[in-house]
PATOR-559972 format. One line per 2 residues: their letters; for each residue x, y, z of C-alpha. Coordinates in Angstrom, 1 decimal, always signed. Each point is the difference from the previous one (the first is absolute). Example, Ala and Ser with C-alpha at 12.3 -4.5 7.8 and 13.67 -1.06 7.14 Angstrom:
2
AS> +12.3/-4.5/+7.8 | +1.4/+3.4/-0.7
//
This chain:
207
MI> +29.5/+18.2/+14.9 | +3.1/-1.2/-1.7
QS> -0.7/+0.7/-3.6 | -2.6/+0.4/-3.0
LQ> +0.2/-1.0/-3.1 | -0.4/+3.3/-3.0
KL> -2.8/-0.9/-2.1 | -3.9/-0.7/+1.2
FT> -1.3/-3.2/-0.1 | -3.6/-1.3/+0.3
FD> -1.2/-2.2/+2.4 | -0.2/-3.1/-2.3
EF> +3.9/+0.7/-0.7 | +0.7/+0.3/+3.3
VD> -0.7/-3.5/+0.9 | +1.4/-1.1/-3.3
FL> +3.3/+1.5/+1.2 | -0.2/-1.6/+3.8
KT> +0.2/-3.6/-1.7 | +3.4/+0.9/-1.7
QP> +1.3/+1.1/+3.7 | +1.5/-1.6/+2.7
EN> -2.0/-0.8/+3.1 | +1.7/+1.5/+2.7
IC> -0.3/+3.4/-1.9 | -3.2/+1.8/+0.9
YE> -1.8/+2.9/-2.9 | -2.5/+1.4/+0.6
LY> -1.9/+2.4/-3.0 | -1.0/+3.5/+0.7
DG> -2.1/+1.7/-2.4 | +1.8/-1.6/-2.7
EI> +3.7/+0.1/+1.6 | +1.6/-3.2/+1.0
IQ> +1.7/+0.6/+3.1 | +2.8/-2.5/+1.8
MP> -0.4/+0.3/+3.3 | +2.3/-0.6/+2.7
LP> +0.7/-3.1/+1.7 | -1.6/-0.9/+3.7
KG> +2.2/+0.2/+3.0 | +0.0/-3.2/+2.1
KH> -2.1/+1.7/+2.4 | -2.8/+1.1/-2.3
EK> -0.1/-3.7/-1.3 | -0.3/-1.0/+3.7
IV> -3.0/+2.2/+1.0 | -2.0/-1.1/-3.6
AF> +0.6/-3.6/+0.8 | -1.9/+0.6/+3.9
LV> -2.7/+2.0/-1.3 | -0.7/-2.4/-3.0
MI> +0.1/-2.9/+3.1 | -2.1/+2.0/+2.5
LM> -2.4/+1.1/-2.6 | -0.7/-3.9/-1.2
VE> -0.5/-1.1/+3.5 | -2.5/+2.5/+0.4
CH> -1.7/-1.5/-3.1 | +0.4/-3.1/+0.7
RL> -1.8/+0.4/+3.5 | -3.0/+2.8/-1.3
KL> +0.2/-2.8/-3.2 | +0.0/+2.5/-2.6
EY> +0.4/-0.8/-3.5 | +2.9/+1.9/-0.3
GI> +3.9/-0.7/-1.2 | +3.2/+1.9/-0.6
PS> +2.1/-0.7/-3.0 | +4.2/+0.1/-0.5
KT> -0.8/+2.9/-2.7 | -3.0/+1.2/-1.5
LV> +0.0/+3.1/-2.4 | -3.1/+2.4/+1.2
KL> -1.0/+1.9/-3.2 | -1.1/+3.2/+0.6
EN> -4.0/+1.0/-1.9 | +1.0/+2.8/-2.6
KI> +3.5/+0.3/+0.9 | +3.7/-1.6/-2.1
SG> +0.8/-0.9/+3.5 | +0.5/-3.1/+1.7
YF> +1.4/-1.1/+3.8 | +1.2/-2.8/+1.8
PD> -1.2/+0.2/+3.4 | +1.9/-0.7/+3.0
VL> -2.7/-1.9/+1.2 | -3.0/-1.0/-2.4
LL> -2.9/-1.0/+2.1 | -2.4/-1.9/-2.6
NL> -3.8/-0.9/-0.1 | +0.2/-3.1/-1.3
PN> -3.6/-0.6/-1.0 | +0.0/+3.4/-2.2
LV> +2.6/-1.4/-1.9 | -2.1/-1.4/-2.8
NE> -0.5/+3.6/-0.7 | +3.3/+0.5/-1.2
VY> +0.7/+0.3/-3.4 | +4.0/-0.6/+0.1
WE> +0.0/-2.5/+3.0 | -0.7/-3.4/-2.3
NE> +3.3/+0.8/-1.6 | +2.2/+2.6/+2.5
SI> +0.3/+0.9/+3.5 | -1.6/+3.5/-1.0
IT> -3.2/+1.0/+1.9 | -1.9/+3.4/-1.1
KP> -3.3/+0.0/+2.0 | -0.1/+1.7/+3.6
ES> -2.7/-2.6/+1.0 | +3.3/-2.5/-0.3
IP> +2.1/+2.1/+2.5 | -1.4/+0.1/+3.6
LV> +3.3/+1.5/+1.6 | +3.7/+1.3/-1.8
IE> +3.0/+0.8/+1.7 | +2.8/+1.6/-0.8
VV> +3.6/-0.5/+2.3 | +1.5/+3.2/-0.7
ST> +3.5/+0.1/-1.3 | +2.0/+2.6/-1.1
NW> -2.7/+1.1/-2.6 | -2.5/+1.2/+2.7
RD> -1.5/+2.8/-1.9 | -1.7/-2.5/-2.2
DY> -1.5/-1.6/+2.5 | -1.3/+3.1/+1.7
HK> -1.0/+1.4/-2.9 | -0.2/-1.5/-3.2
KF> -1.4/-3.4/+0.6 | -2.0/+1.6/+3.2
AD> -1.4/+2.1/-2.8 | -0.1/-3.0/-2.3
YE> -1.3/-2.5/+2.1 | -2.9/+2.4/+1.3
EM> -1.1/+0.8/-3.5 | +0.0/-3.6/-0.8
GI> -2.6/-0.8/+2.9 | +2.3/-2.2/+2.4
QE> -2.0/+0.0/+3.2 | +3.3/-0.4/+2.6
YW> +3.5/+1.2/-0.5 | +3.0/-0.2/+2.3
IV> +3.2/+1.8/+0.2 | +2.4/-1.5/+1.9
DY> +3.0/+2.3/+0.4 | +2.5/-1.4/+2.5
AA> +2.7/+2.4/-0.8 | -1.6/+2.9/+0.4
LG> +0.9/+0.8/-3.6 | -2.9/+2.1/-0.6
SK> -0.2/+4.0/+0.5 | -0.7/+1.7/+2.8
EL> -3.5/+1.3/-1.0 | -0.7/-4.0/-0.7
IG> +0.9/-1.5/+3.1 | +0.4/+2.8/+2.4
DP> +3.1/+1.9/+1.6 | +2.0/-1.4/+1.7
KQ> -0.4/-3.0/-2.6 | -0.2/-3.5/+1.2
PT> -1.0/-3.6/-1.4 | -3.9/+0.5/-1.2
IT> -2.4/-2.4/-0.9 | -3.3/+1.9/-2.5
IY> -2.7/-1.8/-0.5 | -2.3/+1.7/-2.2
FL> -3.4/-0.8/-0.7 | -2.6/+0.6/-2.9
SD> -2.9/+2.7/+1.2 | -3.5/-0.4/-1.1
EG> +1.5/+3.4/-3.0 | +2.2/-2.3/-1.2
EY> +2.8/+1.7/+1.8 | +2.8/-1.0/+2.3
RG> -0.4/-0.2/+4.1 | +3.2/-0.2/+1.9
KQ> +1.1/-1.1/+3.1 | +3.6/+0.2/+1.3
FR> +1.9/-3.2/+2.9 | +2.7/-0.1/+1.4
GD> +2.3/-1.7/+2.9 | -2.2/-1.9/+2.2
ER> -3.1/+1.2/-1.3 | -2.8/-2.6/-1.8
IE> -0.7/+0.4/-3.4 | -3.4/+0.5/-1.3
SP> -1.0/-2.5/-3.0 | -3.2/+0.5/-1.7
TF> +0.5/-3.4/-1.5 | +1.2/-1.6/+2.6
PD> -1.3/+2.4/+3.3 | +0.6/-3.5/+2.5
LN> +3.8/+0.1/-1.2 | +2.1/+0.9/+3.3
LT> +3.2/+1.0/-1.1 | +1.9/+3.6/+0.8
AE> +2.0/+2.0/-2.5 | +3.3/-1.3/+1.8
QI> -0.8/-4.0/-0.2 | -0.1/+1.0/-3.5
FS> +3.5/+2.1/-0.3 | +1.5/-2.3/+2.3
VR> -1.2/-3.2/-1.7 | -1.9/-1.2/+3.5
Y> -2.4/-1.9/+1.0
//
């Protein structure tokens, strides 16, 4: 995180605030607190672009009615929080059930989000702890944490630390179960079980 504004905001106040800000600065809402997010590094954005391309090719191959928007706000149910995931896979047919969607790029229902990805930046604790808990509570079926710079703690990604992708899926009990992938290990995605992609290919952006 870079900085926060001092007063607490409602979600609608946050949306109004975003409309007054330049598009190249990203803010998120954490329990009513507006947080300015760090500007992403080039490697971060390169990995995001690679994942978007790979997943959309797979969606096209499987004829899935999914899409990846450039910027969509996820509103957390029963919380005054809203996040802009690095990669957000949308279930397009379910958008008719989204109350904000006609006028705002805002998603509120887990049925609209088959998969969400966070590429880890300096604010790595948010991805591993706060967003993990909130995405789990919301009921998002699959959550990837792509830690290309091995910023997470040793308790999270092992000792010695190394670049790690953790893929979580929602169990029948509504809790995330995760598996980690490193190096030449082929990642395993419940949403895309036939995806032939290793962790290292993602880290190095290599086909």
